[in-house]
KOLPA-341425 format. One line per 4 residues: number of its first residue (from 1); their letters; for each residue x, y, z of N, C-alpha, C. Coordinates in steps of 0.001 Angstrom, whole numbers, plus 500000, padded with zeros to 6 digits. Example, Ala and Ser with C-alpha at 12.3 -4.5 7.8 and 13.67 -1.06 7.14 Angstrom:
2
1> as> 513190:494310:507800:512300:495500:507800:513200:496700:507800 | 512850:497750:507080:513670:498940:507140:512900:500030:507870
***
This chain:
105
1> mpvv> 450351:288733:408887:450792:287975:409343:451791:288428:410474 | 452082:288891:411407:452979:289808:412499:454022:288831:412379 | 455534:289410:412352:456245:289060:412859:457159:289771:414298 | 457119:289097:414417:458334:289316:416546:460192:288149:416313
5> ivah> 460776:289445:416311:462238:289811:416277:462315:289976:417897 | 463730:288625:417977:464192:289311:419028:465933:289613:418575 | 466299:290314:419377:467662:290498:418857:468877:291171:419829 | 469883:289877:420215:470319:290229:421207:471279:290715:420764
9> liak> 472083:292038:421475:473628:292789:421065:474532:292921:421879 | 475275:292769:422040:476082:293311:423500:477227:294218:422329 | 477276:294768:423916:478141:296237:423838:480116:295913:424139 | 480424:296119:423172:482449:295842:423467:481997:297085:424821
13> pgqe> 483076:296245:426069:483287:297074:427430:483799:299198:427072 | 483151:299562:427449:483118:301324:427793:481609:301982:426332 | 481569:300712:425346:480567:300902:424531:479399:301121:424873 | 478919:300163:425757:477527:300507:426625:476882:302072:426292
17> glve> 477314:302853:427165:476135:303828:426656:475861:305227:425539 | 477214:304659:424801:476900:304736:422552:475251:304044:422625 | 475886:302355:422793:474726:301606:422923:473683:301693:423134 | 472781:302169:423583:472022:302874:424541:471519:303729:423848
21> kvfr> 471999:304838:424371:472421:305645:423637:471771:306472:421501 | 472240:305178:421685:472029:304983:420390:470186:304565:419686 | 470147:303298:420604:469168:302831:419831:467373:303945:421231 | 467729:304227:421795:466702:305190:422915:466567:306538:421883
25> eavp> 467626:307487:421544:467911:307947:419681:466099:307434:418740 | 466278:306611:419206:466498:305539:417126:464522:305216:417712 | 464264:305155:418646:463462:304106:419391:461914:305033:419416 | 461868:306282:419436:460833:307582:418850:460579:307220:417501
29> evha> 461866:306850:416289:461743:307086:415156:461291:305270:414794 | 461416:304998:415180:461335:303204:413911:459780:303174:414893 | 458461:303511:416579:457557:304251:416286:456572:304107:414922 | 457261:305145:414481:456248:306482:413592:456296:304962:412390
33> ergc> 456677:304084:412286:457481:303476:411042:456470:302738:410606 | 455926:302312:408843:454390:301706:409241:454768:300225:409415 | 453524:299541:409973:453540:298112:410609:454755:298077:412251 | 455165:298992:412685:456063:298587:414007:454352:298686:414672
37> srys> 454654:297684:415360:453888:297380:416516:454348:297682:417882 | 455922:296655:418172:456796:296991:419367:457740:297008:418725 | 458223:298204:419253:460629:298133:419128:460043:298300:420626 | 461337:297239:421833:461741:298111:423230:463135:297322:423019
41> lhkk> 463608:298510:423807:464927:298304:424154:465332:297989:425579 | 465780:296514:425809:465945:295858:427442:467362:295583:427347 | 467474:295958:428657:468881:295355:428686:468748:294337:429659 | 470250:293591:429814:469975:292528:430511:470306:291785:431981
45> kgsd> 469614:291864:432629:469932:292167:434273:470890:291195:434549 | 471086:292246:434701:472830:292273:436159:474426:292698:434694 | 473975:293028:433359:474713:293081:433592:474422:294451:431714 | 476344:295146:432074:475854:296424:431831:475897:296223:429935
49> ghfv> 476741:295212:429451:476390:295418:427726:475413:294805:427224 | 474681:294158:427501:473479:293466:426963:472388:293483:426721 | 471771:294277:425526:470973:294093:425331:470189:293573:424677 | 468773:293990:424793:467827:293101:423891:466849:293060:423009
53> mvek> 466391:294071:422261:465539:294342:422035:464201:293588:420723 | 462671:294443:421377:461833:292684:421195:461288:294246:420679 | 461403:292578:419345:460108:293734:417540:459143:293575:417693 | 458242:293461:417553:456737:293623:416179:456447:294002:415059
57> wdse> 456623:293952:413985:455816:294278:412714:454520:293673:412538 | 454314:294174:411869:452409:293607:410898:452881:292562:410157 | 454089:292887:409196:454382:291806:408782:455855:291834:408009 | 456301:290638:407449:457827:290787:406524:458118:291998:405769
61> qdlq> 456917:292629:404899:457537:294119:404418:457532:294547:404873 | 456891:295109:405695:456857:296170:406496:458361:296073:407495 | 458753:295196:408238:460191:294278:409141:460645:294341:407487 | 460825:294487:406604:461890:294428:405526:462493:295884:405647
65> ahre> 461392:296827:404830:461358:298131:404803:461633:299170:405920 | 461867:298488:407089:462656:298935:408929:463584:298195:408567 | 464708:297265:407929:465469:297184:407765:466704:298365:407188 | 466303:298214:405863:465995:298653:405726:465897:300062:404637
69> gavm> 465917:301194:405819:465628:302055:406304:466047:303387:406635 | 466079:304840:406581:466847:305066:407480:467113:305983:408505 | 466277:304582:409233:466913:305067:410829:468142:304209:411605 | 468208:302508:411084:469017:301337:410647:470174:301281:409826
73> arvg> 469967:302542:408574:471148:302611:407918:472112:303524:409204 | 471363:304622:409723:471952:305776:410966:472332:305231:412154 | 471599:303937:412710:471968:303262:413628:473387:302479:413326 | 473533:301729:412368:474519:300846:412499:475867:301799:411981
77> kalg> 476210:303369:411169:476523:304608:411394:477164:304594:412411 | 476323:304191:413713:476523:305638:414545:476845:304358:415111 | 476767:302851:415591:477850:302620:415983:478594:301416:415454 | 479650:301664:414608:480600:301276:414038:481354:300070:414645
81> sald> 482208:300664:414933:482405:299419:416899:482345:298706:417783 | 481437:299330:417385:480659:299221:419019:480256:298974:419513 | 479765:297528:419159:479328:295755:419247:480398:295113:419347 | 480013:294083:420534:480680:292436:420165:480466:291583:419247
85> gppd> 480630:292106:417810:479562:291284:417155:478605:291390:416013 | 478492:291044:415251:476508:290640:414926:474941:291465:415648 | 474210:291267:416126:473554:291228:416709:473358:289439:416069 | 472483:289046:417596:471846:287345:417052:470625:287989:417435
89> vvvl> 469893:287446:416179:468245:288142:416084:467597:286868:415535 | 466973:286396:415891:465565:285077:416199:464470:286383:415852 | 463996:285129:414520:462490:285319:413802:462126:284109:414716 | 460730:285021:415280:459976:283942:415899:457979:283578:414688
93> ealp> 457399:282786:415080:456410:282281:414994:455335:282085:415764 | 454438:282776:416246:453742:282901:417432:452886:281708:417944 | 452981:281437:418189:451726:279627:419131:450638:280019:420196 | 449567:281377:419319:448996:281558:420520:448452:280881:421495
97> agep> 448175:280846:422615:447337:280026:423544:447200:280717:424944 | 446391:280922:425303:445411:281052:426282:444546:282625:426493 | 444397:283558:427182:443929:284596:426897:444499:285609:425284 | 444058:286029:425154:444798:286227:423388:445686:287515:423829
101> gkga> 445289:288487:425630:446379:290093:425680:447207:288882:425726 | 447325:287732:426584:448113:287549:427074:449247:286030:426699 | 447878:285672:425268:449629:284793:425590:449841:284736:424038 | 450364:285875:423731:450501:286272:422338:451291:287368:422042
105> l> 453019:288137:421912:453050:289468:421681:451796:290412:420771
***
Protein backbone atom coordinates (compact mmCIF):
# COMPACT_ATOMS: atom_id res chain seq x y z
CA UNK A 1 0.00 0.00 0.00
CA UNK A 2 1.53 3.36 -1.02
CA UNK A 3 2.21 5.96 1.67
CA UNK A 4 1.77 9.69 0.98
CA UNK A 5 3.46 12.27 3.19
CA UNK A 6 3.09 16.04 3.34
CA UNK A 7 5.73 17.73 5.47
CA UNK A 8 5.72 21.44 6.35
CA UNK A 9 9.07 22.98 7.25
CA UNK A 10 9.56 26.55 8.41
CA UNK A 11 13.01 28.10 8.02
CA UNK A 12 14.26 30.51 10.62
CA UNK A 13 14.69 34.07 9.28
CA UNK A 14 17.87 34.24 7.23
CA UNK A 15 18.04 30.44 6.79
CA UNK A 16 15.64 30.12 3.85
CA UNK A 17 18.42 29.78 1.27
CA UNK A 18 20.16 27.06 3.27
CA UNK A 19 16.98 25.02 3.68
CA UNK A 20 16.20 25.21 -0.04
CA UNK A 21 19.78 24.38 -1.03
CA UNK A 22 20.01 21.34 1.26
CA UNK A 23 16.75 19.87 0.00
CA UNK A 24 17.49 20.62 -3.67
CA UNK A 25 20.77 18.74 -3.29
CA UNK A 26 19.08 15.81 -1.55
CA UNK A 27 16.20 15.37 -4.02
CA UNK A 28 18.12 13.45 -6.75
CA UNK A 29 19.51 11.03 -4.18
CA UNK A 30 16.09 10.45 -2.62
CA UNK A 31 14.60 9.88 -6.07
CA UNK A 32 17.07 6.99 -6.44
CA UNK A 33 15.99 5.35 -3.17
CA UNK A 34 13.97 2.16 -3.33
CA UNK A 35 10.24 2.81 -3.32
CA UNK A 36 10.35 6.56 -3.94
CA UNK A 37 7.49 7.46 -6.29
CA UNK A 38 7.45 11.18 -5.47
CA UNK A 39 9.67 13.51 -3.48
CA UNK A 40 8.95 17.07 -4.50
CA UNK A 41 9.90 20.32 -2.80
CA UNK A 42 7.52 23.29 -2.81
CA UNK A 43 7.49 26.72 -1.27
CA UNK A 44 4.32 28.28 0.08
CA UNK A 45 3.38 31.04 -2.33
CA UNK A 46 4.12 34.45 -0.88
CA UNK A 47 6.42 33.03 1.79
CA UNK A 48 10.19 32.84 1.72
CA UNK A 49 10.54 30.41 4.59
CA UNK A 50 7.61 27.97 4.46
CA UNK A 51 8.52 24.83 2.54
CA UNK A 52 6.31 21.83 1.81
CA UNK A 53 7.64 18.41 0.81
CA UNK A 54 5.18 16.06 -0.90
CA UNK A 55 6.27 12.44 -0.83
CA UNK A 56 4.93 9.12 -2.03
CA UNK A 57 6.50 5.82 -1.07
CA UNK A 58 5.61 2.37 -2.37
CA UNK A 59 5.42 0.97 1.16
CA UNK A 60 5.80 1.79 4.83
CA UNK A 61 9.08 -0.18 4.78
CA UNK A 62 10.46 2.02 2.00
CA UNK A 63 9.48 5.15 3.91
CA UNK A 64 11.12 3.84 7.08
CA UNK A 65 14.33 3.03 5.18
CA UNK A 66 14.30 6.58 3.80
CA UNK A 67 13.82 8.08 7.27
CA UNK A 68 16.71 6.04 8.66
CA UNK A 69 18.96 6.44 5.60
CA UNK A 70 22.15 8.37 5.01
CA UNK A 71 20.52 11.12 2.96
CA UNK A 72 18.11 12.15 5.71
CA UNK A 73 20.85 11.92 8.33
CA UNK A 74 22.90 14.32 6.22
CA UNK A 75 19.91 16.65 5.72
CA UNK A 76 19.26 16.71 9.46
CA UNK A 77 22.87 17.49 10.23
CA UNK A 78 23.10 20.20 7.55
CA UNK A 79 19.97 21.94 8.72
CA UNK A 80 20.87 21.71 12.40
CA UNK A 81 19.11 24.69 13.90
CA UNK A 82 18.00 26.27 10.59
CA UNK A 83 14.37 25.23 11.08
CA UNK A 84 11.91 26.95 13.36
CA UNK A 85 10.93 23.72 15.09
CA UNK A 86 10.52 20.16 13.89
CA UNK A 87 8.79 19.49 10.56
CA UNK A 88 5.02 19.06 10.73
CA UNK A 89 4.62 15.68 9.04
CA UNK A 90 1.19 14.40 7.95
CA UNK A 91 0.80 10.81 6.77
CA UNK A 92 -2.13 10.50 4.37
CA UNK A 93 -4.35 7.63 3.39
CA UNK A 94 -5.58 7.91 -0.20
CA UNK A 95 -9.29 7.87 -0.92
CA UNK A 96 -9.15 7.49 -4.71
CA UNK A 97 -12.06 8.90 -6.68
CA UNK A 98 -12.74 9.88 -10.26
CA UNK A 99 -10.06 9.35 -12.89
CA UNK A 100 -7.22 7.14 -11.62
CA UNK A 101 -4.46 9.56 -12.67
CA UNK A 102 -6.22 12.56 -11.15
CA UNK A 103 -8.02 11.20 -8.12
CA UNK A 104 -5.00 10.13 -6.05
CA UNK A 105 -1.30 10.77 -5.77
